[in-house]
N, C-alpha and C positions, 0 to 999 in steps of 0.2 A: 057461820062457817069461816074458819081462818083462811086468809089468803096466803098461798105458798110463795116463797121466794124463788125467783128463777134459779135454776141449777147452775147457771154461769157465774153467779155472784161470788161464790167461794173462790172460784178460779181467778176471778178478777182481783179479789183482795190479795191473793197470794202473789199475783203478778205485780200489783202495786208495791207490796212489801219488798219483793226482790229488787224492783227498780230503785226503791229508796235506798236499800242496802248497797246496791252497786254504785249508786250515785255518791253515797257517803264514802265508800271505799276510794272512789276516784278523787273525791275532794281531799281525803286524808292521805293519799299516796304522795310520796316525795321523791325527788330525783337526787341521786348521789353519784359521785365519780370515784372510781378506784384506779389509781395510777400504780401499776406494778412494773417498774422499769420502763420499757418501751411499749408496754401493753396497757390500754386504757379500757375500763369497763364502765358502761352507763347502767345504773341500777335504779329501778322504780319500785318502791315498796312502801308499805305502811309502817315498817319497823324503823326505829331510830337508833338502836344500839349497834355499835361497830361490829360486834361478834356476829349478830344476826344478819347484818348486811353482807359480811364476808361469807357467811354460811350459804346464804341464798345465791351468791355469785360463784360458789364452789371454789373460792380462793383460800388456799391453806397457808398458814404462817408457821415457820419453824422458830425454835426458841432463840436462835441467833439473829433472826431478822429484826428489823427496826420498823415500828409503825409510828405514823404521825399522831395517832391517838391511842388511848388505852382501849382494851377490848370492851370494857364496860361503859365507855363514854357514849353519851347520846348526842347525835348530830342534828344540826339545823338543815333545812332544805338547801340543796345545791352545794353542800360542803364536800370537800375532797378527802379521801383517805389515800395517803401516800405510803407505799411500801418500799423500803430500802433493803434489798436482799443481801444477806451475808455472803462473803466470798472466802475461799480457803487460801490461807497463806501459811508458809512454813518459816519458822524461826530457828536458825541453826546456831547453837552455842557450842563451839568446839566440835565434837563429834555427835553431840546430842541434837536431835531433831524434834521440834514441837509443832504440831499442827494446830492452827488457830482459825476459827470461823469468826469473821469480823465484818462490820460495816465501815470500819475506819478507812480513810482514804490515804492518809499520810503515815509514815513510819511511826511517828510519835503517837498517833491515835491508836494504831494497832498494838504497840507495846503496852499502852494503857489498858486496852481491852484484855490483854493477856496478863494483867497484873504484874508487869515487869517494870521494876524501878531501877533506873540507871544511876550509877555513881559518877563522880567527876572523872574517874579514870577509865571507865568503860568506853569501848569503841563500837560503833554500829555503822554498817554499810547496807544500803545507801544512807545518806544523812537523814536526820529526824524530819526534815521538811519535805523529803522526796515522796512523790506519789507511788503507790504500790498497787499493781493489778493482781487479779486472781491468778493463783498458781505460782507467784513469784516467791523468792526466798529473801529473808532478811538475815544478814550475818551479824551476830552479836559476839563480841569478845569481852569476857569478864576479866577485869584487871584488878589485882590486889597488890598492895604495897606493904612490905615488911621492913621495919627499920632496925638496924643493929649498929652497935658501936664496938670498935676494936682498939685496944691499946697496943701500939707497936713500938719497938725499940728503934731509936735513931742512932746509927753507928757514929762513933767519934770520927770527925774529919781528921785527915793527916795534913799538917802544915809544915812546910819547909821554909825556914828563914835563913837568908844569907848572912853569914857572920865573917867579919874580918879577923876574928880571934882564932879561927880554925885554919888548918892547912888546907890548901885547895884540894878538892876531891874527897875530903873526909866528912863524916856526919857524926852528930852527937844528939842523943835523946835528951830533951830538956824537960818535957812533961808527958806523962802517960795519957792524959785526957780521960774523958768518961763519956759513956753513952747517954743519950737523952731519951725522952718518951714523947710520943704524939698520939692523939686520939683521932681515929678516922671514923666518920659517920657515913653509913652506907644504906641506901635504899635498894631493896631487892624487889623486883616486879615479877609477879606470876600472872600468866595469861591462860585462862581456862584451866587453872590448876597446874600448869607447867611453867617452870622458870624460863624467862626469856631475856632479862636484862638486869644489870647491876649499875648503880649510879653512886659515885662518891659525892656527897652533899656537904661534907665538912671535913677539914683536915687541919687540926690546930695542935700546936706544940704545947705539951704539958711542962716539959723541962728541956732546956737546950743542952745539946752535947757540948763538951769542951774539947778543944783540939788536942790531938797527940802531936807534939811539936818536936821537930828536929832542926838542928842548926846545920847549915851547909857551908863548906869552905867558900870564900868570897868569889873565887873564879869559876864557880859552877855555872855552866851554860846549858841552855835548852837548845837542842838541835831539831829543827823542823824536819818532816819527811823529805823535803827537798834538799836537806843538807845545810840550810842556813842557820848559823848559831846566833842566839840572842841571850843577853844577860837577863837574869831573873831576880826579882825582889823577893818573891814568895811563891810557893807551890801548894795547892790545895787539892784534896780529893773531895769531889762534890757530887751531889745528886742533881742531874739535869732534867728539866722538862722543856717544853717548847710552847710558844704562844704566837698568835697572829692577830689580825685586825678584826676578826669576827666579834659579834657582840658577846657570844659565850666566852670568848677568851679575854677581851679587853674591857667589857662592860659598857661600851659606848657605840652609838650608831653614827654613820657618816655625817649626820647633820649636827653632831655635838661639836662645840667649838674646840674641844681638846682631843678630838678623835685623831688617833695616830701620832700624838705628841708624847714624847718620853718625859720622865721626871727631870731630865736635864734641859728640856725645852727643844730638843731636836726631833726630827721625824723618825719614827720607827722604820727600820729597814733591815734587810739581811746583814748580819755582822754586828747588830746591836744586841746586848744582853742585859737582863735585869739581875741585880745582885743585892745583897745586904750590905749597905754602905759601912756598917760596923766591921765587916770582914774585908770587903774589897771596896776601896774608895771609888766614888763616881769619877769618871774620866780616865780610869786605868785602862791600859791596853793589855789585852789578854791573848793567850793562845789556849783554846779548848781542845784537849786531846781525848779521843774516845778510848774507853777501856774494855770495850766488848767487840773489838775487831771490826767495827763499822767505821765509816768515813769520819775523820775529824771535822768538828765545826770550824776549827782553824782560828785565824786571827779575828779578834772581835774587840768591841769597845763597850765598857761598862757605862751605860747612859741611862738605864731605867731601873725602877724598883717595882716590887709587887707585894701585895698583902701577905701572900704565902711564902715569899722568898726571904727566909730567915736562916741565919747561920750558914751551914754548908749546902745551900741550895742556890741554883743558878737557872735562869729561864732564858732560853735561846729564841730569838725572833726568827721565824720561818715564814716565808711569803704567802703560802697558801694553807687553808684550813685543813685539808685532808692530810697533808704531810705533817702538819703540826700535831694533829690527833694521833697519827701513826707513830710519832716519835716516842710517846709514852714517857717512861722514867728510865734513865740510864745513868750509870756511874761514869764520871769523867775526871780527868786531871786538868786543873786550871793553873796555868802559869801566868803570874803577874809579871809582865816584862818591864825591864829597867832601861829600855831605850825606845826610841821612836820607830814606828812602823809606817811605811807609806800607805796612804789612804786607800789606794786601789787594791791593796791586799786584804783590807778589813771588810770582807763580804760574807762571812759565814758560809752557809750552804748556797749562797746566791751565785757563786762562780760556776 
């Protein structure tokens, strides 16, 4: 007769197997840390893939968020998963608004995330290295440059020469003269599709005008607005501009050894003008009369030259940059005086 097994034996076997299974699970279980901003999760699981660990922790990831690991990566025990949440930022270009979800911290990073490439002319506020918080706005101005060239006519200057052969007070046309041509190079700037600035980047003479020449009776005198008469050698109608000691105007900084020094070796100051020595000899004393009803530049001294000062051009020194820029281009009559003028009168607009 066979001996029966105790009925408790199967139950004992099941308990042993469960204990072994639980023991194995405990042995195989690993610890992981999830850092989600300021929130930290401690996870214990037998799974090693990032996506399963996140799923067990009920942590969701959006497409714009950044993970320290790929979702399919397998982790080692005690490794960390770091989540960098995307923030919403607005990029405004003109009137156009673009919403961007990004983990970028600086302006440059956010523009890169938005696939925005800047040109050398574009402007962005705040600067590329500035930090950007959620909800802030980045202002972007798209700047385009268009180049054009125009050929302009240069009117013939009028030159009066004193002659002893004519009766005082009479004039005689000696030469009709002719117009010249110059080419002006212009950069036009568009900001977000709208024009906002023009800049002359080149102004060169193609052909020089020749003067329309009159002879004047020898005793012709120029009388200043104060009533003082002065004998004249010659009279020119010229186009006047103004310059100062800024780098944009003179091309030199204060630390340059020739900063503020004229072609004649004197110091630039109100009353000094730049001329073409082929027309007006350096050292000449002049009176510059306005032809547009503005104030005369007055008595001046031809002590300087300039690369663009050719023919019937004259450049007047003005002490401050804003006044020089406002002067623009004006037509003037220039009297080359035939007698000495006291130094205290040669001050241009400085008086």
